C-alpha positions in Angstrom: 64.0 98.9 10.0 60.7 97.4 8.9 59.3 100.9 8.1 61.5 101.1 5.0 59.6 98.3 3.4 56.2 99.8 4.1 56.5 102.7 1.6 54.3 103.1 -1.4 57.0 101.9 -3.9 55.2 100.5 -6.9 57.2 97.3 -6.9 56.7 96.5 -3.3 60.4 95.9 -2.8 62.3 97.0 0.2 63.1 100.6 -0.4 66.7 100.1 0.8 67.4 96.9 -1.2 70.8 95.7 0.0 70.9 92.9 -2.6 71.2 95.3 -5.5 74.8 96.4 -5.8 73.8 99.4 -7.9 71.1 100.6 -5.5 73.3 103.4 -4.2 76.9 103.2 -5.2 77.6 100.2 -3.0 77.1 102.1 0.3 75.9 100.1 3.3 72.6 100.9 5.0 74.2 103.2 7.6 76.2 105.2 5.1 73.1 105.7 3.0 71.2 106.9 6.0 73.9 109.4 6.8 74.1 110.5 3.1 70.3 111.0 3.1 70.4 113.0 6.3 73.3 115.2 5.3 72.0 115.8 1.8 68.5 116.7 3.1 69.8 119.1 5.7 72.2 120.8 3.3 69.4 121.2 0.8 67.1 122.6 3.5 69.8 125.0 4.7 70.5 126.3 1.2 66.8 127.0 0.7 66.5 128.8 4.0 69.7 130.8 3.5 68.6 131.8 0.1 66.1 134.2 1.7 69.1 136.4 2.6 69.5 137.2 -1.1 65.7 138.0 -1.2 66.2 140.6 1.5 69.0 142.2 -0.5 66.9 142.4 -3.6 68.6 139.7 -5.6 65.5 137.9 -6.7 67.2 135.7 -9.3 69.8 134.5 -6.8 67.0 133.7 -4.3 65.0 131.7 -6.8 68.0 129.7 -8.1 69.3 128.8 -4.6 65.9 128.2 -3.1 65.1 125.8 -6.0 68.6 124.2 -5.8 68.1 123.6 -2.1 64.7 121.9 -2.8 66.3 119.7 -5.5 69.1 118.7 -3.2 66.6 117.8 -0.6 64.7 115.7 -3.1 67.8 114.0 -4.3 68.6 113.0 -0.7 66.2 110.1 -1.2 68.6 108.8 -3.9 70.9 107.6 -1.1 68.0 105.4 0.2 66.7 103.9 -3.0 69.2 104.6 -5.7 68.9 106.9 -8.7 67.1 104.5 -11.0 64.5 103.6 -8.5 64.2 107.3 -7.6 63.1 108.1 -11.1 60.7 105.2 -11.2 59.0 106.0 -7.9 58.8 109.7 -8.7 56.4 108.9 -11.5 54.5 106.0 -9.8 50.8 106.8 -9.7 50.9 107.7 -6.0 53.5 110.4 -6.6 53.0 111.5 -10.2 50.9 114.6 -9.5 53.2 115.8 -6.8 56.3 115.2 -8.9 54.9 117.0 -11.9 53.7 119.9 -9.8 57.1 120.2 -8.1 59.0 120.0 -11.4 56.7 122.5 -13.1 57.0 124.9 -10.2 60.8 124.8 -10.5 60.6 126.0 -14.1 57.8 128.5 -13.4 59.6 130.0 -10.3 62.8 130.6 -12.3 60.8 132.1 -15.2 59.0 134.5 -12.9 62.2 135.4 -11.1 64.2 136.2 -14.3 61.5 137.6 -16.6 58.7 139.1 -14.5 61.0 139.9 -11.6 57.9 139.9 -9.3 59.2 139.1 -5.8 55.8 138.4 -4.3 54.8 136.0 -7.0 58.2 134.3 -6.8 57.9 133.9 -3.1 54.4 132.4 -3.4 55.7 130.0 -6.0 58.6 129.0 -3.8 56.2 128.3 -0.9 54.0 126.1 -3.2 57.2 124.4 -4.5 58.1 123.5 -0.9 54.6 122.2 -0.2 54.7 120.0 -3.3 58.1 118.6 -2.2 56.6 118.0 1.3 53.5 116.3 -0.2 55.8 114.2 -2.4 58.0 113.2 0.5 55.0 112.3 2.7 54.1 109.6 0.1 57.1 107.6 1.3 55.9 107.6 4.9 53.2 105.0 5.7 49.9 106.9 6.1 51.9 110.1 5.9 49.5 111.8 3.5 46.5 110.6 5.5 47.9 112.1 8.7 48.5 115.4 6.9 45.0 115.4 5.5 43.6 114.7 9.0 45.7 117.5 10.7 44.8 120.0 8.0 41.2 119.0 8.0 41.0 119.4 11.8 42.6 122.9 11.5 40.2 124.0 8.8 37.0 122.8 10.5 35.1 125.4 12.4 
């Protein structure tokens, strides 16, 4: 389990600090991993299943459930590090831009869905929202962002 301590957490502490009784509702390490996995999968499924409402023309329902799914996926990491540390690490310098972009896109997506009612723009914003969440999540994986940059860079080179 050494990989958990290798994340970009600003304090350098073990991400799943078992010594802090408030780190995640006194769950043990295995329970937190299960909670993380279940919450992440549920969030992902809600996001994917929200596209059914897009097909039926319910743009507002799509935007709300897609965003809700992404938020649930984001909150899954709370099982690993606890709610307080989650907030702190979201706005650590390594994640600040991705966090702000993600949170801003949540608001913008919902505004576009309910006011402009532009399905194409809403879909584009949802895709960018997911990419921001992916980029944010990659910051927790050692060399995750570097690997993504390398893969994308090799795909873009001609």
